[in-house]
VOTORVEX-681497 format. One record per atom (N, C-alpha, C): x, y, z; residue in one letter. Coordinates in steps of 0.2 Angstrom, whole numbers, padded with zeros to 4 digits, always signed. Example, Ala and Ser with C-alpha at 12.3 -4.5 7.8 and 13.67 -1.06 7.14 Angstrom:
BEGIN
+0066-0028+0039A;+0062-0022+0039A;+0066-0016+0039A;+0064-0011+0035S;+0068-0005+0036S;+0064+0000+0039S;
***
This chain:
BEGIN
+0158+0072-0070M;+0157+0078-0074M;+0159+0076-0081M;+0154+0078-0086F;+0155+0077-0093F;+0160+0082-0096F;+0164+0080-0101A;+0168+0085-0104A;+0163+0089-0109A;+0165+0095-0110T;+0161+0099-0114T;+0162+0097-0122T;+0157+0100-0126D;+0157+0098-0133D;+0164+0101-0136D;+0166+0106-0134D;+0172+0109-0136D;+0178+0105-0134D;+0178+0102-0128D;+0184+0097-0126D;+0184+0091-0130D;+0178+0088-0132I;+0177+0082-0135I;+0179+0083-0143I;+0177+0088-0146L;+0179+0089-0153L;+0186+0091-0153L;+0189+0095-0149A;+0196+0096-0149A;+0200+0090-0148A;+0198+0085-0144Q;+0201+0079-0143Q;+0201+0075-0149Q;+0195+0075-0152A;+0195+0071-0159A;+0199+0074-0164A;+0200+0081-0164A;+0204+0084-0169A;+0212+0082-0167A;+0213+0082-0161A;+0220+0081-0159A;+0222+0074-0161A;+0217+0069-0159W;+0219+0062-0161W;+0220+0061-0169W;+0215+0065-0172R;+0216+0064-0180R;+0222+0067-0182R;+0224+0073-0179G;+0230+0076-0181G;+0237+0072-0179G;+0236+0068-0175A;+0242+0063-0173A;+0242+0057-0177A;+0237+0057-0182G;+0237+0051-0187G;+0233+0045-0185G;+0229+0046-0179R;+0225+0041-0177R;+0218+0041-0181R;+0215+0035-0182G;+0208+0034-0184G;+0204+0036-0179G;+0199+0040-0181V;+0194+0043-0176V;+0187+0043-0178V;+0182+0041-0174A;+0175+0042-0175A;+0172+0046-0170A;+0166+0049-0172L;+0162+0054-0168L;+0155+0051-0168L;+0153+0049-0162A;+0146+0047-0161A;+0142+0053-0158A;+0136+0054-0161T;+0132+0059-0159T;+0125+0057-0158T;+0122+0059-0152V;+0114+0057-0151V;+0110+0062-0156V;+0107+0058-0160V;+0103+0062-0165V;+0095+0062-0164V;+0093+0057-0159E;+0086+0057-0158E;+0085+0054-0151E;+0080+0056-0147T;+0078+0053-0141T;+0071+0052-0140T;+0069+0048-0136W;+0062+0047-0134W;+0061+0045-0127W;+0056+0048-0123G;+0055+0046-0116G;+0061+0049-0112G;+0063+0045-0107S;+0068+0047-0102S;+0075+0045-0105S;+0078+0049-0109A;+0084+0048-0112A;+0090+0050-0107A;+0095+0047-0106P;+0100+0049-0102P;+0104+0055-0104P;+0105+0056-0110R;+0109+0062-0113R;+0105+0065-0119R;+0105+0072-0119P;+0101+0075-0124P;+0104+0075-0131P;+0099+0076-0136V;+0101+0077-0143V;+0107+0081-0144V;+0112+0079-0148G;+0118+0083-0149G;+0124+0081-0144G;+0123+0077-0140S;+0128+0074-0135S;+0133+0070-0140S;+0140+0071-0138H;+0145+0068-0142H;+0149+0063-0138H;+0152+0058-0142L;+0157+0053-0139L;+0162+0053-0145L;+0169+0055-0143A;+0174+0054-0148A;+0178+0047-0146A;+0180+0044-0151I;+0183+0037-0150I;+0189+0037-0155I;+0195+0034-0153D;+0200+0033-0157D;+0201+0026-0159D;+0205+0025-0163E;+0206+0018-0166E;+0209+0013-0160E;+0211+0015-0155G;+0214+0011-0149G;+0208+0010-0144G;+0202+0013-0145G;+0197+0012-0141G;+0197+0017-0135G;+0201+0022-0135H;+0201+0028-0131H;+0195+0032-0132H;+0191+0035-0127F;+0186+0039-0129F;+0185+0045-0124F;+0181+0050-0126L;+0180+0055-0122L;+0173+0058-0123L;+0169+0059-0118G;+0162+0061-0119G;+0157+0056-0117G;+0151+0057-0119S;+0145+0052-0117S;+0139+0053-0121S;+0136+0047-0123V;+0130+0048-0127V;+0124+0045-0123V;+0126+0042-0117S;+0121+0038-0113S;+0122+0039-0106S;+0127+0042-0103G;+0128+0042-0096G;+0132+0036-0094G;+0134+0032-0099G;+0138+0026-0097G;+0135+0020-0098G;+0128+0020-0100C;+0125+0013-0100C;+0126+0010-0107C;+0127+0013-0112V;+0128+0010-0119V;+0135+0011-0122V;+0139+0015-0119E;+0145+0017-0122E;+0150+0011-0124E;+0150+0006-0121G;+0154+0000-0123G;+0152-0002-0130G;+0145-0003-0131D;+0143-0005-0138D;+0144+0000-0143D;+0144+0007-0141V;+0145+0012-0146V;+0152+0012-0148V;+0157+0011-0143V;+0164+0011-0144V;+0165+0005-0149V;+0163-0001-0148A;+0164-0006-0152A;+0162-0005-0159A;+0156-0002-0160Q;+0153+0000-0167Q;+0158+0005-0170Q;+0160+0010-0166A;+0164+0015-0169A;+0171+0012-0172A;+0173+0007-0168L;+0180+0004-0171L;+0178+0001-0178L;+0173-0002-0179D;+0171-0004-0186D;+0170+0001-0191D;+0167+0007-0188V;+0166+0013-0193V;+0173+0016-0195V;+0177+0016-0190I;+0184+0019-0192I;+0187+0014-0197I;+0187+0008-0196E;+0190+0003-0201E;+0187+0003-0208E;+0180+0003-0208S;+0176+0003-0214S;+0175+0009-0218S;+0175+0015-0214G;+0173+0021-0216G;+0165+0022-0218G;+0162+0017-0216R;+0154+0017-0217R;+0151+0019-0211R;+0147+0025-0211P;+0144+0027-0205P;+0138+0022-0202P;+0136+0023-0196A;+0131+0018-0193A;+0126+0022-0189A;+0120+0020-0189T;+0115+0023-0185T;+0113+0017-0180T;+0114+0018-0173L;+0113+0014-0168L;+0107+0016-0164L;+0103+0011-0162E;+0097+0013-0158E;+0097+0008-0152E;+0095+0011-0146F;+0095+0008-0140F;+0089+0010-0136F;+0086+0005-0133G;+0080+0006-0129G;+0077+0000-0125G;+0073+0001-0121V;+0071-0005-0116V;+0067-0010-0120V;+0064-0009-0126A;+0061-0014-0130A;+0065-0018-0134A;+0071-0016-0135D;+0076-0019-0139D;+0081-0023-0135D;+0081-0030-0137E;+0085-0034-0133E;+0092-0032-0132E;+0095-0029-0137T;+0102-0026-0136T;+0103-0021-0131T;+0097-0017-0130A;+0097-0012-0125A;+0098-0015-0118A;+0095-0021-0117W;+0096-0024-0110W;+0103-0026-0109W;+0106-0029-0114R;+0112-0031-0114R;+0117-0026-0113R;+0116-0020-0116A;+0120-0014-0116A;+0118-0010-0109A;+0113-0011-0106G;+0111-0008-0100G;+0107-0002-0100G;+0104+0000-0106L;+0099+0005-0106L;+0092+0004-0103L;+0092+0005-0097S;+0086+0003-0093S;+0082+0009-0090S;+0083+0015-0093C;+0080+0021-0090C;+0073+0022-0092C;+0071+0018-0097G;+0064+0019-0100G;+0064+0022-0106G;+0069+0025-0108G;+0069+0029-0115G;+0072+0025-0120G;+0073+0029-0126R;+0076+0026-0132R;+0081+0032-0134R;+0086+0030-0137I;+0091+0034-0141I;+0093+0032-0147I;+0094+0036-0152R;+0097+0035-0158R;+0104+0038-0159R;+0109+0035-0161V;+0116+0038-0161V;+0119+0037-0168V;+0121+0042-0171Y;+0125+0042-0177Y;+0132+0042-0176Y;+0135+0037-0179V;+0143+0036-0178V;+0146+0037-0185V;+0151+0042-0186E;+0154+0043-0192E;+0162+0043-0191E;+0165+0042-0196R;+0173+0042-0196R;+0174+0049-0197R;+0179+0052-0194V;+0182+0058-0194V;+0188+0058-0199V;+0187+0061-0205D;+0193+0061-0210D;+0197+0067-0210D;
***
């Protein structure tokens, strides 16, 4: 079962309130058979802990890795995964769709 958006945002706020670096990843666009809908969230802290899902588990590892860079640099990133993209096969998005994920640091 996935955490609710309220749970994910509350956890991000709690991590930030505890002084941790935090990023929020959000599905901003989908095409075809996408595993999660637009608006789905994944909260990530500087230690690599996370809550939520942007892909049903198939690309979370790559999103977490990019989120750690975003936390450190403060520069947001837009990530794209799909079956036509060689990184999607590495990350495991083989459902036939494509997703675009926006990752931003929570300040």
